[in-house]
C-alpha positions in Angstrom: 9.6 13.1 38.9 5.8 13.3 38.3 4.2 10.4 36.5 3.3 12.6 33.5 7.0 13.3 32.8 7.9 9.6 32.6 9.1 8.4 29.1 6.4 5.7 29.0 3.7 8.1 29.6 4.9 10.6 27.0 5.3 7.8 24.4 1.8 6.7 25.1 0.5 10.3 24.9 2.2 10.9 21.6 0.9 7.7 20.2 -2.6 8.6 21.2 -2.9 12.3 20.5 0.3 13.0 18.3 1.4 16.7 18.4 -1.0 17.5 21.1 1.3 15.9 23.5 4.3 18.2 22.6 3.9 20.4 25.8 4.7 17.3 27.9 8.0 17.1 26.1 8.8 20.7 26.4 7.9 20.9 30.1 9.9 17.8 31.0 13.0 19.3 32.9 15.4 16.4 32.3 15.2 16.6 28.4 17.8 18.8 26.8 16.7 21.6 24.4 18.3 19.8 21.4 16.3 16.6 22.0 13.1 18.8 22.5 13.7 20.3 19.2 14.6 17.1 17.5 11.5 15.3 18.9 9.2 18.2 18.0 10.4 18.1 14.4 10.1 14.4 14.1 6.6 14.3 15.6 5.4 17.2 13.4 6.9 15.6 10.2 5.3 12.2 11.1 2.0 13.8 11.8 2.1 15.8 8.5 2.9 12.7 6.5 0.2 10.6 8.2 -2.3 13.4 7.5 -1.3 13.5 3.9 -1.7 9.7 3.6 -5.2 10.0 5.1 -6.3 12.7 2.7 -5.0 10.6 -0.2 -6.8 7.6 1.0 -10.1 9.4 1.2 -9.7 10.7 -2.3 -9.0 7.2 -3.5 -12.0 5.8 -1.7 -14.2 8.4 -3.3 -12.9 7.6 -6.7 -13.5 3.9 -6.1 -17.0 4.6 -4.8 -17.8 6.7 -7.9 -16.5 3.7 -10.2 -18.8 1.3 -8.3 -21.8 3.7 -8.4 -21.3 4.0 -12.3 -21.5 0.3 -12.9 
């Protein structure tokens, strides 16, 4: 099995680039279709929630900056 299909590399890739690493999961021959679907849904949901948290944090930082600027 090539190095880019090893579990450790796929976990590292998902941690670094998130959903951009999904093709590695789908091209991996030893993973069943059910696992591929479950992993895809999990990664997409986690990425979406992290995106939403980031957007909310930026809005809060802008509000706090405006409060400090007004003092």
